[in-house]
N, C-alpha and C positions, 0 to 999 in steps of 0.2 A: 644609198647605199646604207646598211643597217648598219649602226656603230656601236660597239661596247664601251660603256665607259666606268673605271673603277676610281675612286677616291677616297681619302681617309681622312679625315677630320676631327683635331685631337681638342675635346672640351678645355684640358688645360693651357693648351698651346693656340688655340684656334685667333686669340687676340692679335697676337703678336707674329705669327706666322703671313710669309707672302700667301701671294695667290697661288705659285706653284711649288712653292719650299714648304715640302710636308715633311717634318718628321719622322722617325720612325714609332713605328705604334707598341711596340712591347711595353704591359704595366699599364697603359693610359686608360681610361674613361674616352670610349668612342665610339664614334657612327661610321658604316661601311655603305657604300648604298652603289646601283647600274643600272641604267639606262639603255634605250634602245638611243636618245637623243639628250644631250644636255648644252648649255647655252648660259658660259658664265659670266656676271658683269661685275668687275673689278672696280668696280668705283663705289659700287651699294655691297659688293662681294655676300649676292644673292648667284642660287648657282637654277634655274629650272629645268626639273627634271622631264621628261617625256616618253610613255609609252614601256610596259613593261617595267615600272618601278619598284625594285625593291628594294627595301633602307633597312639595315640594320642596326642596331644597338648594344655596344658590347658595355660589361662593365670591366672593374682596374684585371678582375682574374682571368678576363680573357671569355667568360660565359656569355652568351646571346640572352639579354636581359629585351627585348621585343625586335618584333620583326613588323614593318610598314610596306604592303603593297598598294599599288596604286597606277591608275592611269595618270595623274601628272601630281608633282609636287612640287613646290619649293622649298628649296634651304638656305636659312639666312645665318650664313657662320658669322655676322659681326654679332646679332640679335641670339645666337642660337636655336633659333627656331627652326621646327618643320609647320610648312601652311599647305594643305590639301583646299583645292577650290570642288573639287567633286569625290565620288565615290572614293574609300578606301576600307581596308580590312587589316587591324591590328592585332597580334598574336602576339602574348606575354604570357607569363605563369598565373596569372588566374582567368583565364580562356582565351576567345574570340570575339572583337569587338569589332563591330563595324559600326560605319560612320557616311551621311550625304557631305561632310565636311567638317574641317576643324583643323589645331595646331596643337603642336607639344614645344616645351623648352625643356631641350635635352640636360642642360644643364641645370635647371633647377628637378628636374624628374617629374613636371606639372605638361598641363595639357588640356583643352576644352574640344570636346565634339560636339556636334549640332545632331539630331536626330540618329540618337548613336544607340545601340541596341548586343547587349553582351551575352553568350551563354558562357553562362557558370556553375558546374556542376548540373545539376536538372532542374534549374531555373533559366529563364528568358528573360530577361531585365530592359527594357527601353526607357526612355528619359527627351525628352525634345532639347534638352542640352546636360550635357554629361560633364564638370570638372571630373578630372583625378589629381591624384600626385602619389608621390611614394608611398600615404598609408590608406590609398583606397579611393571611392569611385564618391560620387555628390549628382546624384541624376533629382533634376528638375523637372515637374510633369511627367513622373513616371506611371511604368506601369511591369507586373511583376506574375508571373502565370510558369506551372512545371509542366503544361500543353503544349505538345514542340507540334500542332496541329497550326495551322495557318488559313483564316482567322483560329487566335484561340477557344477552346469552352470555355475559359472561364481567366478572367485577370481581377489584379489587383490594380486600383488605378490611386495613385499615389502626388498628392500635394512634394512631399522631399524624400529620396530616398537614398541611404547612407550603406554601402557596401565593406564591406571591410574584407579584402576575399581572406578566407578560411578561417575567420573569424565569428561576423553575424552580420545582416541586413539591417536596418531599420529604417519605418518608413511610418512616414505622422499623413495625418489625412486623410484617410484610404476609405474609398467607396467596394465595393466587390462587387463583379459584374459574372453575370454567364450569360453567351452571349454579348448580347448589347440591350440587357437589360440590368439595371443594376437590384440591388439583391438587398444588400444591406452594408451599414456605414460603421469602422471602427476608427476609431481616434491615433491607435497606436498599433504597430503589428516587430515585434522583436521576433527573428528565425537564428539560433545560436549554427557555425559549424564547424565542426570538431570540438575541441577540446579547449576549456581555460574561458568560453563566453558564459555571462552565468546569468542570463535572461534568454526567457522564449516565451511569447506568445501562446496560447490553443483557443480556437472556436470552432464550437459543435451546435452549429442549428441543429432542431427536430421540431419533432409537435409529440402534443398528449394530450389524451380527451381531458382534462382538468385543466391544463394550462394555455391552451390550444398551443400554437407557435411559440418555439422560444430560440432564446440564442443563448447560451451558458459561455463565457468567456474568461479563460485564464489567463493568466501573468505572474510567472515565474521565474522569481531572481535570485540567485545562486549569489549572499553577502558571501562568502568565502567558504573553506573548504568544509567547514563546519556547521553551518547554517544558511536555511533552506525557506524564503518568505512568496508566501503567494498571494495573489488578491483578483476575489472573483466579483465579473461585472458580469449579473446576468439580464436578458430579459424576457417576461412572458408578457401573452399575447392579449389573455384573458384576467393578467393578477399585480401585474406592476412589474417594476423592477427591485429586485432583488442585486443584494452585495455582501461580500464575505471574503475573508480573511485567513491563513493557516500560517502559522510560524515551527518549522525544523530545526534544532539545536542538538547536535548530535555530539559528544564526547563521551566517547563509554567510560573513562576513566574519570572522571570530573559529573560532567552533567548531561542526560537525556533526555529535551522536553521539545511538549507539542501542545500547541493550542489551535482550536479552529473555532473560527463563529462564524455564522450568518443571520442576515438580517430581509425581510420583507415587509413593502407597505403596503397592505393588497387593497385592488381596487375596493369603496366601497367594506372596508375594516374601518375600525375606528383607532386597534390597537394592534403595535406590530407584533410580527412573528418573529421568532428567535431561535436560534439553537447555540449553546458553547460550551465545549466540549475538551479534553485534552487530562495530559496529565505531566507528571514529571518526578526525573528519579537525582537529586544530588549527595554529591560526596562532599560533606563539611569538614570543615580541617579542625585539626586536635586545638585543644584548650593552647597547650603548652607543650615543650619539645620533648619533657619529659613522661608525657602523657601519649600511653601506646593502643590507646586505643581508635577505632573505626567508629563513625558517625555519619548517620546516612540522616536524608530526608525525602520521604517519596511525597504523592498525593495522583487522584485520578479526581477526573468530575464530568459529569454529565450532566446541562442543566436546560433546561425548554419550555419556549412559551407556554406551549401546550403541546398533550401527547398527541397531537395529530403533525405535527408538521414536519418530521424527518419522513414521516410517507405521503405525502403532499408534492414534496421538494424532492427527496433522495430516494428513490423507488429498491437500488443496490443497496440499502447500508440495512444492517441488520436488526438495529433497532427501532426500524421500522413498523415491524412485528412484538418488537417489547421495548416500544414508550417508556421505559419510568425513567425518573431522576437518580438522582448518588451520587455521592462526591465523598472523599475519605483522605486523608493525610495524616501520615506517621513518622516519627522520628526517634532513630533507631540508633544504640550507640552498641558495639560490636567489641569483645575484649577476649581475648586468647579465654577467658574459663564463662564466657556469659553471654544472654545478648539483652537487652532490655529497651522496651519497645513500648512508645506513646503515643495512641491515635485516635482519631472520630471518627465517623464513619456515619453515614444517615440515607436513607431508603423514603422515596416517595412513588407509590402506584397510581397508577390512571384510575378513574371515577368508570362506573360500567357505560356509563354512556361517552368516555374518552374525550370529555368536554373540560375536565381539570383533575387536579391530582389532590392526594389525600394520601397525609401521613402512614408508614408502613412499619419501618424498623428501624432503629437507630440505637450510636453507642457511643455518648463521649461525655466525658472521655473515656478510655480504655488502655489498661495500663497490663501489660505481659513482662517474666521474666523468666527466662529458661538460662538453665547453666548444659555445658557438655557434661557429658561423661568424665564422673573424677573418684576418686581411692580416698576413702578416709582409714589413717592407723593404718596404711599398706597390706588391708585386708584384699584376698582375693577376689572383690567384688567391684562394681562398676555401678555410683550412685548417679543418679540424675534429679532435680529439681526446677518446676515449674511450678508460676502464680500467676494470677491477673484478678485483676479486680475492673468492673465499669458503671455506670450509669445508661443502664439502657431500658431499650420500649421495646416492647415485640409486638408484630405485627396482631392488630385485631386489640392490642390495648390503650387505653388511653391515659395511661400512667406511666413513670419512669419507676426504675427498682433500682438500687444499688447490691449489688451482687458480687462476688468474686471463689476465689478457688485455689488450692492448690494443692500437688501430686508428690511426696518423694516415692522414687523408686528404685529398686535394689535387682543388680539384672546381672548374668553371666552366662557365657559362651561355655559350653565342654564337648571338647572331639573325644567321643566316645569310641570311635573304630576309623577306619580308613573311609571317609565321604559320610561318615553318620555322626551330624552335629546335634547338642541338646540344649537348647534355649529358656531356662527358667529366668522367672521374672515375680517379685512381692511389689507390692508399693498397698503407701495411705492416699485416700485423698480425704479431701477436708474441703468442705461446701459451704459460703455463709449468705443469708439473704439479710438486708438492712431493709428494716419497714421504713418506708417513704411517706403513705394514707394511712388511716384509722381503720385498723383493725388486724391482721394479723402482727403478733411480735417479733422482733430481729431473732434469727436464726438459724441453725449451722447444723448442720449433718455431714457425720463422718461415714467414710467407707472404707473397706477394705477388699484386697485381694490380691490374687494373681495370675501367672499364665505361662505354660511352658510350649514350647511347637520344638518336637525332635526330627531333622529334614534330613532325608538318604538322597544325597547327589551324585546324577551321574554327567555325559558328556551329554543324552539324548535328553536328559529332563531333570526332574526332582520329585520327589514323594514326599508330601507332609503333613506332621499329626500333630492336632495341638489341642489344649486345655485351658478354658480359662473361668476364671470362679470371682466373683466380684459378692460383697455382702455389704447391708445399710445397717446403720443405725439409727436408734432413737434422736428424734429430735432434740438435739441440746442436752442429751444424754449420751453416754460410751457404752450401753445395751444395746443389744440386738433388739433390730426392732420387728419384735415376735409377732406380735399382735397385727398384725398386715396384713392385709390379702394377699400377697405373696411372703410373708415370713421373713421380711428382707434380704429375699434371695433374688438380685436382678440377674447375675447370671451366675450358669453352673454348665457348661458344653462340653462336649471334643469337635473337633473338625478335622478332616482331611481335605487332603488336596491334590491331586496329578497337574500334572505338567510336563505333557511329550514332546520336543521342536525336535523331531530325524533330521529336517532339513533348514538353513536359514529362511526359506519361502513354506515353513509350513508347521502350524503348532497345533494341540489338543491340550485343552483344560477342562477338568472335571473337580468339583468344590461343592460340600454340603456341612452342616453339623448337626447334630443331636442331642435336645436339652436335656439336663439330667436332673434339674430340679423336685424335688419332690413334692415341695407341698400343693400342688395338683395335683388329680386324675387324670390321665391322659392316654392314648392308644399312642402304637407304635408309629404309625404313620402322622399325628397329631406334634409328637417329639421328633421328629427327622425336619430339619427345615427344606427347601425348594434346594431340588436337588438340579444346580444349576453347568450347563457346561458349553465351552467353545469350541470352535475350531475355522482356520485360519487357513486355504489356501492358496498360493501365489504359482502355479507351475511355470507360467514366462511373463516377461515385461506385458504389460497390457491384460493381464488375466488375473482377476483374482473373487474369491466369493468367501464369505464371511457366514457364519449361521452361530447363533446364541438360543437356549431355548432355556426356561428355567420349568421346571415340574415341581409340584409338591403331589405327594405318594395321599395326602389327605383332601384336599380343597382342589385338583387338578392342578391344570397349566398357568404358571403364574405371567409368562412371558414368553413370544417368539419375535427372533429378530432376525432378519435376513440383509443380504445387500450382495449383490454378485454385479462386477463390470468384466465390459469385454472389448476392447479396442485401444487406438492409440488415441493423440489429441483432437483428427479429423472425424475418425470415423470410429465409433463407440455406440456399445448400447448398455443402461444398464439398470438395475429393478430389484426393487425393497421393498419386503413388506414387515409390518411389527403389530403384535394382539396382544391385551394387555386382559390382565385379571379384572379390573375396575369396567370395563365394559367387554367381553369375555366374548359374546359374537361381532362384534367388529373391526372389522380390518383396515388399516387402513396400508397405503398400497403407491409406492412412488413410482416412474418409470420414466427415464432419461433418454435420449437419443438423438446420436449427433451424424450427420454424414457429411460428404463431398460427394455431390450424383460421378463426378468420373475422377480422375488425378489429377489435369488442369485445368479443372472447373473453374471459372472463377467465382461461385456460389458456394457457400457452406450451409448449414443448417443447424441448430440446438433444439433441443423442444423436452418439454418437461410437464406431466401429468402428474399429478396428487390428486388422491380420492379414498374415499369411507366407502365400506361398503358392511353390510346384516348377511350373515352367514344363520341360513334356517336348518344347516343341518344336509348331509348327502347333497354336497354339490348343488345345491338351493339357492339364491344370492337374493334382497330384494338391497332399498332403500339407498341406489348409489349416489354419492353427496362427492360433484369435482370440487373439490375447496380451492385447487391450484391449479390454471392451462395456460401453458404458455409455448410459444414456438418465436427464437430469434433468427433470421434470415442473415448473413452476413453476403454482400456483392464487393467482388473490385471491381472499378470499371480503369480506364485510361487517365483520366485525373483526380480521380478520390475511391474510399469506400465508404461504403453506405453499411448501417446496421437497420434493420426493420424486428421491431417488437410488439409482439403481438400478447398483452398479458390480464387474467384476469384471476381474481382468490378474494378468501373475503376480507372485511372489512372494509370494502367499497372500490376495490381496486380492479377498474376493467377501463384499460387503457391499449391503445395503438401509440406507439413509439417509434422515433425515428431519428435518424443523426449523420450527418455529412459528416467526415472528416476530410478534411485535402490531404495529399502525400505530404505535402508541403509541412504537411504536421506530423508525421512519419516521426519516432520515438527519434531522440539525438541515442548515441552510445548509452549501454546502461548503467544510470548512476547511484552509486553502492549507497550515499547519502539518500535517496527518492526511496530505493528497495529495502532499505532498512528500518527503515520506518514507516513503510506501509506493513513489513512484517512485524514490526512492535507494535504502532499505534491501531491499523487501521488494518488489519490480516485479510479482511472481505473484498477488500478493493482486487482488482483484477491487477496480475501485470502491467505495465505499460500505463494503468490510470494514474491519477495525479489530484485526481478529487471524486471525490460521491456525484 
């Protein structure tokens, strides 16, 4: 006859209670079990349960903590342990654990499982031996996968794996398998779950024609809510091992900093190749309590071992096609009246063959001083003053020059009528050049001038009519420079601009100016500056059109630029064209296309084609040259996401590149520190990207 047995054992009173003397269960940590048959040994105080065994553990609040189901179980009241010699299933807040055998100490909330299997979130974790307590699980000779097939398509085999539910898993000494084939080795893998976990690791294998097969690994550590550190360890089949690091610190009221470094010793190359970039902004402390001034320091730097290093290893970095070195640093003092800034700046450009750098321009040091508008003697006008002085070197010159300037401006805005405002201003500009080599003497040149703008404002737009005048004096004198070719008339012009914005998604702008200088004979078309018009129209989300044209009545069209975009994030088409007067027959065209073949397709494609062609007139073209061609394919599979990139562009880039991102690497919930740092320091990175 089948027997139903229900017993309650109390953790706090188990050692004292008799075999059948069971007190009330209210408010105690206890276990409750049922089975088809039970045998109790009053000497060993062990209960052998058999057939449809169901054991439940309850906390002191009466909430179920664990549920164990098995064919046989032994509950030892003397040692507070539960032993299973056969297969069992255990459910708790973490998930469902399957084991071949094991035991649990329900007083210490710990235990051991042999050949355990846990389904947790989207992961399946196995271990030859699994030890657990109230803080988590420790797996020995473990494997983990997010593939729910049996056998799994891929797995990560680890010598040790630690799982802290709702926090992280950490695995050591890992080998990645596809099927039964080992592919590559990772020393450490860390994956966060939810908030509060400071560390994550990301691995991206791929291939490109220059570097061969590669693995890029990123280890990201959240030091605190303001600081994030990243370590890069990469392997390139044809080039060797590369290492790098990046550090972000963001405390907007005090400091915003970033530094990134990368280094690789290529096979067969004597010197290391490296890159270092970053910058900072820092709010300095005041010198004393009575000082109301604000002090700031900021800087930026990008230095490279050679101009090609970014293009060889970081193809999505825009500096790959602008491989110059530059650095700047500045100290600023701001008061309620003025801003004073001391700075230094230097830039180096690449040589024609991209083999080295050469000096371009610098300003070391430079002093700037600017005031806010202020009044003098209660006069109804505003005054501003600005000055600068620098030790500068200009591109193309092999010497430095000490030079400076100062400008005093007097201005006022005068309302003439409703919606009509006149804004006149006059100024004096003094420039100084101090000779630093044998030849020209020290020189100072004065200039004076003025400007006025008459604006008519309406809700739909505005109309501006302006006038500008600027006159130059003789060098080292206060007389007009009448003997010069331009008679000292640097500016004398009127200008006009119409801006119409009937709706928030549409605007039209038209502007030009007319030269009034009388020192040379010129026709109307020569004096009229190019007329420039802009049109922007976005009738609905995902659709926009921009057109700009600049036309000179004397020399013809100066530039034409247009761009049109249609579609959303997956399906879109874009096209643009540009033509400039310095090469009037050449047209630069850019076409982009993105599409998903059907709504739920796992495939998605992005294409880009940029080319230059020559117009011979009457819709005849020749000399078609593609300077960039590329297609990127995205495909989501059962266990991983793939990206296939085919790219060719000038500068010797011909590559086929792919990477595989396991779904275990899918990004955690959006991190504000990561996103703000990306937008502030490296806006070219796509959302979710952690490195170049």
